[in-house]
mmCIF file of the N, C-alpha and C atoms, coordinates in Angstrom:
data_MODEL
# 
_entry.id   MODEL 
# 
loop_
_atom_site.group_PDB 
_atom_site.id 
_atom_site.type_symbol 
_atom_site.label_atom_id 
_atom_site.label_alt_id 
_atom_site.label_comp_id 
_atom_site.label_asym_id 
_atom_site.label_entity_id 
_atom_site.label_seq_id 
_atom_site.pdbx_PDB_ins_code 
_atom_site.Cartn_x 
_atom_site.Cartn_y 
_atom_site.Cartn_z 
_atom_site.occupancy 
_atom_site.B_iso_or_equiv 
_atom_site.pdbx_formal_charge 
_atom_site.auth_seq_id 
_atom_site.auth_comp_id 
_atom_site.auth_asym_id 
_atom_site.auth_atom_id 
_atom_site.pdbx_PDB_model_num 
ATOM 1   N N  . MET A 1 1  ? -82.928  -9.908  -43.059 1.00 0.00 ? 1  MET A N  1 
ATOM 2   C CA . MET A 1 1  ? -83.343  -10.157 -44.406 1.00 0.00 ? 1  MET A CA 1 
ATOM 3   C C  . MET A 1 1  ? -84.684  -9.476  -44.829 1.00 0.00 ? 1  MET A C  1 
ATOM 4   N N  . ARG A 1 2  ? -84.782  -8.588  -45.782 1.00 0.00 ? 2  ARG A N  1 
ATOM 5   C CA . ARG A 1 2  ? -86.033  -7.651  -45.964 1.00 0.00 ? 2  ARG A CA 1 
ATOM 6   C C  . ARG A 1 2  ? -86.346  -7.644  -47.900 1.00 0.00 ? 2  ARG A C  1 
ATOM 7   N N  . VAL A 1 3  ? -87.474  -7.946  -47.656 1.00 0.00 ? 3  VAL A N  1 
ATOM 8   C CA . VAL A 1 3  ? -87.953  -8.293  -49.122 1.00 0.00 ? 3  VAL A CA 1 
ATOM 9   C C  . VAL A 1 3  ? -88.602  -7.550  -50.006 1.00 0.00 ? 3  VAL A C  1 
ATOM 10  N N  . ARG A 1 4  ? -88.584  -7.376  -51.245 1.00 0.00 ? 4  ARG A N  1 
ATOM 11  C CA . ARG A 1 4  ? -90.081  -6.710  -51.720 1.00 0.00 ? 4  ARG A CA 1 
ATOM 12  C C  . ARG A 1 4  ? -90.990  -7.110  -52.883 1.00 0.00 ? 4  ARG A C  1 
ATOM 13  N N  . VAL A 1 5  ? -91.540  -7.059  -53.998 1.00 0.00 ? 5  VAL A N  1 
ATOM 14  C CA . VAL A 1 5  ? -91.994  -8.179  -54.966 1.00 0.00 ? 5  VAL A CA 1 
ATOM 15  C C  . VAL A 1 5  ? -92.234  -6.680  -55.578 1.00 0.00 ? 5  VAL A C  1 
ATOM 16  N N  . ASP A 1 6  ? -92.102  -6.899  -57.182 1.00 0.00 ? 6  ASP A N  1 
ATOM 17  C CA . ASP A 1 6  ? -91.929  -5.966  -58.037 1.00 0.00 ? 6  ASP A CA 1 
ATOM 18  C C  . ASP A 1 6  ? -93.323  -6.070  -58.567 1.00 0.00 ? 6  ASP A C  1 
ATOM 19  N N  . GLN A 1 7  ? -94.206  -4.938  -58.326 1.00 0.00 ? 7  GLN A N  1 
ATOM 20  C CA . GLN A 1 7  ? -95.359  -4.887  -58.609 1.00 0.00 ? 7  GLN A CA 1 
ATOM 21  C C  . GLN A 1 7  ? -95.393  -4.945  -60.111 1.00 0.00 ? 7  GLN A C  1 
ATOM 22  N N  . ASP A 1 8  ? -94.745  -4.801  -60.664 1.00 0.00 ? 8  ASP A N  1 
ATOM 23  C CA . ASP A 1 8  ? -94.903  -4.597  -62.364 1.00 0.00 ? 8  ASP A CA 1 
ATOM 24  C C  . ASP A 1 8  ? -94.288  -5.911  -62.948 1.00 0.00 ? 8  ASP A C  1 
ATOM 25  N N  . LEU A 1 9  ? -93.542  -6.474  -62.291 1.00 0.00 ? 9  LEU A N  1 
ATOM 26  C CA . LEU A 1 9  ? -93.003  -7.944  -62.563 1.00 0.00 ? 9  LEU A CA 1 
ATOM 27  C C  . LEU A 1 9  ? -93.957  -9.089  -62.087 1.00 0.00 ? 9  LEU A C  1 
ATOM 28  N N  . CYS A 1 10 ? -94.886  -8.832  -60.914 1.00 0.00 ? 10 CYS A N  1 
ATOM 29  C CA . CYS A 1 10 ? -95.569  -9.999  -60.602 1.00 0.00 ? 10 CYS A CA 1 
ATOM 30  C C  . CYS A 1 10 ? -96.532  -10.674 -61.350 1.00 0.00 ? 10 CYS A C  1 
ATOM 31  N N  . ILE A 1 11 ? -96.498  -11.564 -61.677 1.00 0.00 ? 11 ILE A N  1 
ATOM 32  C CA . ILE A 1 11 ? -97.611  -12.258 -62.275 1.00 0.00 ? 11 ILE A CA 1 
ATOM 33  C C  . ILE A 1 11 ? -99.031  -12.909 -61.618 1.00 0.00 ? 11 ILE A C  1 
ATOM 34  N N  . SER A 1 12 ? -99.004  -12.995 -60.466 1.00 0.00 ? 12 SER A N  1 
ATOM 35  C CA . SER A 1 12 ? -99.635  -13.693 -59.506 1.00 0.00 ? 12 SER A CA 1 
ATOM 36  C C  . SER A 1 12 ? -100.006 -14.982 -59.442 1.00 0.00 ? 12 SER A C  1 
ATOM 37  N N  . CYS A 1 13 ? -98.664  -15.578 -59.751 1.00 0.00 ? 13 CYS A N  1 
ATOM 38  C CA . CYS A 1 13 ? -98.873  -17.164 -59.837 1.00 0.00 ? 13 CYS A CA 1 
ATOM 39  C C  . CYS A 1 13 ? -99.066  -17.801 -58.484 1.00 0.00 ? 13 CYS A C  1 
ATOM 40  N N  . GLY A 1 14 ? -98.567  -16.625 -56.885 1.00 0.00 ? 14 GLY A N  1 
ATOM 41  C CA . GLY A 1 14 ? -98.906  -17.445 -55.895 1.00 0.00 ? 14 GLY A CA 1 
ATOM 42  C C  . GLY A 1 14 ? -97.507  -18.411 -55.477 1.00 0.00 ? 14 GLY A C  1 
ATOM 43  N N  . LEU A 1 15 ? -96.614  -18.921 -55.836 1.00 0.00 ? 15 LEU A N  1 
ATOM 44  C CA . LEU A 1 15 ? -95.611  -19.690 -55.439 1.00 0.00 ? 15 LEU A CA 1 
ATOM 45  C C  . LEU A 1 15 ? -95.129  -19.256 -54.462 1.00 0.00 ? 15 LEU A C  1 
ATOM 46  N N  . CYS A 1 16 ? -95.014  -17.596 -54.442 1.00 0.00 ? 16 CYS A N  1 
ATOM 47  C CA . CYS A 1 16 ? -94.089  -17.003 -52.817 1.00 0.00 ? 16 CYS A CA 1 
ATOM 48  C C  . CYS A 1 16 ? -95.450  -17.504 -51.795 1.00 0.00 ? 16 CYS A C  1 
ATOM 49  N N  . ILE A 1 17 ? -96.442  -17.002 -52.337 1.00 0.00 ? 17 ILE A N  1 
ATOM 50  C CA . ILE A 1 17 ? -97.469  -17.394 -51.159 1.00 0.00 ? 17 ILE A CA 1 
ATOM 51  C C  . ILE A 1 17 ? -97.485  -18.764 -50.588 1.00 0.00 ? 17 ILE A C  1 
ATOM 52  N N  . ASP A 1 18 ? -96.928  -19.825 -51.711 1.00 0.00 ? 18 ASP A N  1 
ATOM 53  C CA . ASP A 1 18 ? -98.197  -20.906 -51.008 1.00 0.00 ? 18 ASP A CA 1 
ATOM 54  C C  . ASP A 1 18 ? -96.177  -21.753 -50.532 1.00 0.00 ? 18 ASP A C  1 
ATOM 55  N N  . ILE A 1 19 ? -95.367  -21.265 -50.820 1.00 0.00 ? 19 ILE A N  1 
ATOM 56  C CA . ILE A 1 19 ? -93.780  -21.705 -49.724 1.00 0.00 ? 19 ILE A CA 1 
ATOM 57  C C  . ILE A 1 19 ? -93.888  -21.202 -48.563 1.00 0.00 ? 19 ILE A C  1 
ATOM 58  N N  . CYS A 1 20 ? -93.860  -19.315 -48.733 1.00 0.00 ? 20 CYS A N  1 
ATOM 59  C CA . CYS A 1 20 ? -94.009  -18.707 -47.288 1.00 0.00 ? 20 CYS A CA 1 
ATOM 60  C C  . CYS A 1 20 ? -94.858  -17.807 -46.634 1.00 0.00 ? 20 CYS A C  1 
ATOM 61  N N  . ASP A 1 21 ? -96.553  -18.231 -46.341 1.00 0.00 ? 21 ASP A N  1 
ATOM 62  C CA . ASP A 1 21 ? -96.819  -17.508 -46.402 1.00 0.00 ? 21 ASP A CA 1 
ATOM 63  C C  . ASP A 1 21 ? -97.032  -16.443 -44.618 1.00 0.00 ? 21 ASP A C  1 
ATOM 64  N N  . GLU A 1 22 ? -96.087  -16.842 -44.238 1.00 0.00 ? 22 GLU A N  1 
ATOM 65  C CA . GLU A 1 22 ? -95.490  -15.801 -42.689 1.00 0.00 ? 22 GLU A CA 1 
ATOM 66  C C  . GLU A 1 22 ? -95.656  -14.475 -43.857 1.00 0.00 ? 22 GLU A C  1 
ATOM 67  N N  . VAL A 1 23 ? -94.607  -14.468 -45.058 1.00 0.00 ? 23 VAL A N  1 
ATOM 68  C CA . VAL A 1 23 ? -93.887  -13.404 -45.794 1.00 0.00 ? 23 VAL A CA 1 
ATOM 69  C C  . VAL A 1 23 ? -94.503  -12.787 -46.787 1.00 0.00 ? 23 VAL A C  1 
ATOM 70  N N  . PHE A 1 24 ? -94.900  -13.263 -47.307 1.00 0.00 ? 24 PHE A N  1 
ATOM 71  C CA . PHE A 1 24 ? -95.983  -13.141 -48.639 1.00 0.00 ? 24 PHE A CA 1 
ATOM 72  C C  . PHE A 1 24 ? -97.690  -13.147 -48.186 1.00 0.00 ? 24 PHE A C  1 
ATOM 73  N N  . PHE A 1 25 ? -98.254  -12.189 -49.388 1.00 0.00 ? 25 PHE A N  1 
ATOM 74  C CA . PHE A 1 25 ? -99.509  -12.220 -49.109 1.00 0.00 ? 25 PHE A CA 1 
ATOM 75  C C  . PHE A 1 25 ? -99.997  -11.322 -50.116 1.00 0.00 ? 25 PHE A C  1 
ATOM 76  N N  . TRP A 1 26 ? -101.038 -11.718 -50.677 1.00 0.00 ? 26 TRP A N  1 
ATOM 77  C CA . TRP A 1 26 ? -102.333 -11.007 -51.875 1.00 0.00 ? 26 TRP A CA 1 
ATOM 78  C C  . TRP A 1 26 ? -103.002 -9.932  -51.412 1.00 0.00 ? 26 TRP A C  1 
ATOM 79  N N  . ASN A 1 27 ? -102.358 -8.603  -52.336 1.00 0.00 ? 27 ASN A N  1 
ATOM 80  C CA . ASN A 1 27 ? -102.740 -7.283  -51.951 1.00 0.00 ? 27 ASN A CA 1 
ATOM 81  C C  . ASN A 1 27 ? -104.043 -7.135  -52.610 1.00 0.00 ? 27 ASN A C  1 
ATOM 82  N N  . ASP A 1 28 ? -104.493 -6.098  -52.235 1.00 0.00 ? 28 ASP A N  1 
ATOM 83  C CA . ASP A 1 28 ? -105.850 -5.523  -53.459 1.00 0.00 ? 28 ASP A CA 1 
ATOM 84  C C  . ASP A 1 28 ? -105.794 -5.746  -54.450 1.00 0.00 ? 28 ASP A C  1 
ATOM 85  N N  . ASP A 1 29 ? -105.177 -5.659  -55.189 1.00 0.00 ? 29 ASP A N  1 
ATOM 86  C CA . ASP A 1 29 ? -104.858 -5.479  -56.603 1.00 0.00 ? 29 ASP A CA 1 
ATOM 87  C C  . ASP A 1 29 ? -104.429 -7.358  -56.680 1.00 0.00 ? 29 ASP A C  1 
ATOM 88  N N  . ASP A 1 30 ? -104.696 -8.288  -55.560 1.00 0.00 ? 30 ASP A N  1 
ATOM 89  C CA . ASP A 1 30 ? -104.244 -9.553  -56.405 1.00 0.00 ? 30 ASP A CA 1 
ATOM 90  C C  . ASP A 1 30 ? -102.822 -9.923  -56.970 1.00 0.00 ? 30 ASP A C  1 
ATOM 91  N N  . ILE A 1 31 ? -102.032 -9.101  -56.425 1.00 0.00 ? 31 ILE A N  1 
ATOM 92  C CA . ILE A 1 31 ? -100.514 -9.217  -56.497 1.00 0.00 ? 31 ILE A CA 1 
ATOM 93  C C  . ILE A 1 31 ? -99.646  -9.427  -55.254 1.00 0.00 ? 31 ILE A C  1 
ATOM 94  N N  . ALA A 1 32 ? -99.190  -10.295 -55.363 1.00 0.00 ? 32 ALA A N  1 
ATOM 95  C CA . ALA A 1 32 ? -97.849  -10.563 -53.852 1.00 0.00 ? 32 ALA A CA 1 
ATOM 96  C C  . ALA A 1 32 ? -97.112  -9.685  -53.696 1.00 0.00 ? 32 ALA A C  1 
ATOM 97  N N  . GLU A 1 33 ? -97.161  -9.471  -52.424 1.00 0.00 ? 33 GLU A N  1 
ATOM 98  C CA . GLU A 1 33 ? -96.714  -8.714  -51.688 1.00 0.00 ? 33 GLU A CA 1 
ATOM 99  C C  . GLU A 1 33 ? -95.857  -9.093  -50.154 1.00 0.00 ? 33 GLU A C  1 
ATOM 100 N N  . ALA A 1 34 ? -94.748  -8.671  -49.738 1.00 0.00 ? 34 ALA A N  1 
ATOM 101 C CA . ALA A 1 34 ? -93.990  -8.815  -48.830 1.00 0.00 ? 34 ALA A CA 1 
ATOM 102 C C  . ALA A 1 34 ? -94.492  -8.318  -47.803 1.00 0.00 ? 34 ALA A C  1 
ATOM 103 N N  . ILE A 1 35 ? -94.392  -8.685  -46.611 1.00 0.00 ? 35 ILE A N  1 
ATOM 104 C CA . ILE A 1 35 ? -94.193  -8.001  -45.185 1.00 0.00 ? 35 ILE A CA 1 
ATOM 105 C C  . ILE A 1 35 ? -93.186  -6.535  -45.049 1.00 0.00 ? 35 ILE A C  1 
ATOM 106 N N  . ASP A 1 36 ? -93.332  -5.717  -44.916 1.00 0.00 ? 36 ASP A N  1 
ATOM 107 C CA . ASP A 1 36 ? -92.405  -4.728  -44.601 1.00 0.00 ? 36 ASP A CA 1 
ATOM 108 C C  . ASP A 1 36 ? -92.047  -4.505  -43.290 1.00 0.00 ? 36 ASP A C  1 
ATOM 109 N N  . GLU A 1 37 ? -91.352  -5.564  -43.011 1.00 0.00 ? 37 GLU A N  1 
ATOM 110 C CA . GLU A 1 37 ? -90.701  -5.762  -42.198 1.00 0.00 ? 37 GLU A CA 1 
ATOM 111 C C  . GLU A 1 37 ? -89.102  -6.786  -41.666 1.00 0.00 ? 37 GLU A C  1 
ATOM 112 N N  . ASP A 1 38 ? -88.262  -6.419  -40.920 1.00 0.00 ? 38 ASP A N  1 
ATOM 113 C CA . ASP A 1 38 ? -87.181  -8.294  -41.131 1.00 0.00 ? 38 ASP A CA 1 
ATOM 114 C C  . ASP A 1 38 ? -87.868  -9.523  -40.818 1.00 0.00 ? 38 ASP A C  1 
ATOM 115 N N  . ILE A 1 39 ? -87.289  -10.188 -41.855 1.00 0.00 ? 39 ILE A N  1 
ATOM 116 C CA . ILE A 1 39 ? -87.889  -11.544 -41.701 1.00 0.00 ? 39 ILE A CA 1 
ATOM 117 C C  . ILE A 1 39 ? -87.049  -11.984 -40.361 1.00 0.00 ? 39 ILE A C  1 
ATOM 118 N N  . PRO A 1 40 ? -88.079  -13.061 -39.822 1.00 0.00 ? 40 PRO A N  1 
ATOM 119 C CA . PRO A 1 40 ? -87.132  -13.602 -39.109 1.00 0.00 ? 40 PRO A CA 1 
ATOM 120 C C  . PRO A 1 40 ? -86.029  -14.463 -39.678 1.00 0.00 ? 40 PRO A C  1 
ATOM 121 N N  . GLU A 1 41 ? -85.052  -14.922 -38.572 1.00 0.00 ? 41 GLU A N  1 
ATOM 122 C CA . GLU A 1 41 ? -84.270  -15.604 -39.289 1.00 0.00 ? 41 GLU A CA 1 
ATOM 123 C C  . GLU A 1 41 ? -84.690  -17.272 -39.506 1.00 0.00 ? 41 GLU A C  1 
ATOM 124 N N  . GLU A 1 42 ? -85.522  -17.608 -38.900 1.00 0.00 ? 42 GLU A N  1 
ATOM 125 C CA . GLU A 1 42 ? -85.794  -19.188 -39.456 1.00 0.00 ? 42 GLU A CA 1 
ATOM 126 C C  . GLU A 1 42 ? -87.018  -19.260 -40.476 1.00 0.00 ? 42 GLU A C  1 
ATOM 127 N N  . LEU A 1 43 ? -86.738  -18.380 -41.297 1.00 0.00 ? 43 LEU A N  1 
ATOM 128 C CA . LEU A 1 43 ? -87.902  -18.202 -42.918 1.00 0.00 ? 43 LEU A CA 1 
ATOM 129 C C  . LEU A 1 43 ? -86.543  -17.826 -43.419 1.00 0.00 ? 43 LEU A C  1 
ATOM 130 N N  . HIS A 1 44 ? -85.840  -17.398 -43.375 1.00 0.00 ? 44 HIS A N  1 
ATOM 131 C CA . HIS A 1 44 ? -85.295  -16.986 -44.604 1.00 0.00 ? 44 HIS A CA 1 
ATOM 132 C C  . HIS A 1 44 ? -85.185  -18.583 -45.594 1.00 0.00 ? 44 HIS A C  1 
ATOM 133 N N  . GLU A 1 45 ? -84.633  -19.335 -45.543 1.00 0.00 ? 45 GLU A N  1 
ATOM 134 C CA . GLU A 1 45 ? -84.401  -20.618 -46.005 1.00 0.00 ? 45 GLU A CA 1 
ATOM 135 C C  . GLU A 1 45 ? -85.878  -20.431 -47.080 1.00 0.00 ? 45 GLU A C  1 
ATOM 136 N N  . ASP A 1 46 ? -86.777  -20.694 -46.458 1.00 0.00 ? 46 ASP A N  1 
ATOM 137 C CA . ASP A 1 46 ? -88.381  -20.473 -47.286 1.00 0.00 ? 46 ASP A CA 1 
ATOM 138 C C  . ASP A 1 46 ? -88.408  -19.448 -48.278 1.00 0.00 ? 46 ASP A C  1 
ATOM 139 N N  . VAL A 1 47 ? -88.447  -18.305 -47.857 1.00 0.00 ? 47 VAL A N  1 
ATOM 140 C CA . VAL A 1 47 ? -88.207  -16.985 -48.494 1.00 0.00 ? 47 VAL A CA 1 
ATOM 141 C C  . VAL A 1 47 ? -86.885  -16.511 -49.673 1.00 0.00 ? 47 VAL A C  1 
ATOM 142 N N  . GLN A 1 48 ? -86.079  -17.507 -49.231 1.00 0.00 ? 48 GLN A N  1 
ATOM 143 C CA . GLN A 1 48 ? -84.562  -17.833 -50.551 1.00 0.00 ? 48 GLN A CA 1 
ATOM 144 C C  . GLN A 1 48 ? -85.340  -18.982 -51.464 1.00 0.00 ? 48 GLN A C  1 
ATOM 145 N N  . GLU A 1 49 ? -86.371  -19.705 -51.392 1.00 0.00 ? 49 GLU A N  1 
ATOM 146 C CA . GLU A 1 49 ? -86.413  -20.056 -52.019 1.00 0.00 ? 49 GLU A CA 1 
ATOM 147 C C  . GLU A 1 49 ? -87.658  -20.121 -52.951 1.00 0.00 ? 49 GLU A C  1 
ATOM 148 N N  . ALA A 1 50 ? -88.435  -18.987 -51.854 1.00 0.00 ? 50 ALA A N  1 
ATOM 149 C CA . ALA A 1 50 ? -89.370  -18.662 -53.033 1.00 0.00 ? 50 ALA A CA 1 
ATOM 150 C C  . ALA A 1 50 ? -89.046  -17.102 -53.871 1.00 0.00 ? 50 ALA A C  1 
ATOM 151 N N  . ILE A 1 51 ? -87.687  -16.892 -53.365 1.00 0.00 ? 51 ILE A N  1 
ATOM 152 C CA . ILE A 1 51 ? -86.621  -16.349 -54.462 1.00 0.00 ? 51 ILE A CA 1 
ATOM 153 C C  . ILE A 1 51 ? -86.649  -16.554 -55.495 1.00 0.00 ? 51 ILE A C  1 
ATOM 154 N N  . ASP A 1 52 ? -85.697  -17.952 -55.091 1.00 0.00 ? 52 ASP A N  1 
ATOM 155 C CA . ASP A 1 52 ? -85.745  -18.884 -56.796 1.00 0.00 ? 52 ASP A CA 1 
ATOM 156 C C  . ASP A 1 52 ? -86.395  -19.334 -57.570 1.00 0.00 ? 52 ASP A C  1 
ATOM 157 N N  . SER A 1 53 ? -87.825  -19.270 -57.084 1.00 0.00 ? 53 SER A N  1 
ATOM 158 C CA . SER A 1 53 ? -89.159  -19.836 -57.507 1.00 0.00 ? 53 SER A CA 1 
ATOM 159 C C  . SER A 1 53 ? -89.942  -19.031 -58.508 1.00 0.00 ? 53 SER A C  1 
ATOM 160 N N  . CYS A 1 54 ? -89.807  -17.851 -58.105 1.00 0.00 ? 54 CYS A N  1 
ATOM 161 C CA . CYS A 1 54 ? -90.387  -16.724 -59.026 1.00 0.00 ? 54 CYS A CA 1 
ATOM 162 C C  . CYS A 1 54 ? -90.047  -16.859 -60.387 1.00 0.00 ? 54 CYS A C  1 
ATOM 163 N N  . PRO A 1 55 ? -91.113  -17.153 -60.837 1.00 0.00 ? 55 PRO A N  1 
ATOM 164 C CA . PRO A 1 55 ? -90.802  -17.420 -62.789 1.00 0.00 ? 55 PRO A CA 1 
ATOM 165 C C  . PRO A 1 55 ? -90.394  -16.278 -63.401 1.00 0.00 ? 55 PRO A C  1 
ATOM 166 N N  . THR A 1 56 ? -90.655  -14.891 -62.822 1.00 0.00 ? 56 THR A N  1 
ATOM 167 C CA . THR A 1 56 ? -90.499  -13.447 -63.519 1.00 0.00 ? 56 THR A CA 1 
ATOM 168 C C  . THR A 1 56 ? -89.518  -12.769 -62.443 1.00 0.00 ? 56 THR A C  1 
ATOM 169 N N  . ASP A 1 57 ? -88.775  -13.577 -61.460 1.00 0.00 ? 57 ASP A N  1 
ATOM 170 C CA . ASP A 1 57 ? -87.355  -12.757 -60.891 1.00 0.00 ? 57 ASP A CA 1 
ATOM 171 C C  . ASP A 1 57 ? -88.562  -11.673 -60.207 1.00 0.00 ? 57 ASP A C  1 
ATOM 172 N N  . ALA A 1 58 ? -89.377  -11.252 -59.272 1.00 0.00 ? 58 ALA A N  1 
ATOM 173 C CA . ALA A 1 58 ? -90.244  -10.321 -59.059 1.00 0.00 ? 58 ALA A CA 1 
ATOM 174 C C  . ALA A 1 58 ? -89.539  -10.058 -57.638 1.00 0.00 ? 58 ALA A C  1 
ATOM 175 N N  . ILE A 1 59 ? -89.083  -10.720 -57.183 1.00 0.00 ? 59 ILE A N  1 
ATOM 176 C CA . ILE A 1 59 ? -89.115  -10.834 -55.520 1.00 0.00 ? 59 ILE A CA 1 
ATOM 177 C C  . ILE A 1 59 ? -87.120  -10.251 -55.692 1.00 0.00 ? 59 ILE A C  1 
ATOM 178 N N  . GLU A 1 60 ? -87.099  -9.805  -54.835 1.00 0.00 ? 60 GLU A N  1 
ATOM 179 C CA . GLU A 1 60 ? -85.457  -9.127  -54.525 1.00 0.00 ? 60 GLU A CA 1 
ATOM 180 C C  . GLU A 1 60 ? -85.476  -9.126  -53.167 1.00 0.00 ? 60 GLU A C  1 
ATOM 181 N N  . GLU A 1 61 ? -84.030  -9.130  -52.750 1.00 0.00 ? 61 GLU A N  1 
ATOM 182 C CA . GLU A 1 61 ? -83.685  -9.026  -51.024 1.00 0.00 ? 61 GLU A CA 1 
ATOM 183 C C  . GLU A 1 61 ? -83.431  -7.388  -51.432 1.00 0.00 ? 61 GLU A C  1 
ATOM 184 N N  . ILE A 1 62 ? -83.864  -6.753  -50.123 1.00 0.00 ? 62 ILE A N  1 
ATOM 185 C CA . ILE A 1 62 ? -83.262  -5.499  -50.140 1.00 0.00 ? 62 ILE A CA 1 
ATOM 186 C C  . ILE A 1 62 ? -82.275  -5.090  -48.914 1.00 0.00 ? 62 ILE A C  1 
# 
């Protein structure tokens, strides 16, 4: 599983980071970003929760 955050849709609410800070982080523009690697299986449930919780649907699985 891999994900990305659409930088144009992200409103910097921080839910994804609160839910799974092992995958999501603030970039230099204070917009959420995701690690650029395969996500460990034990984090898939948290990542899916972050995807489902994003108010602008900015997170997508790639």
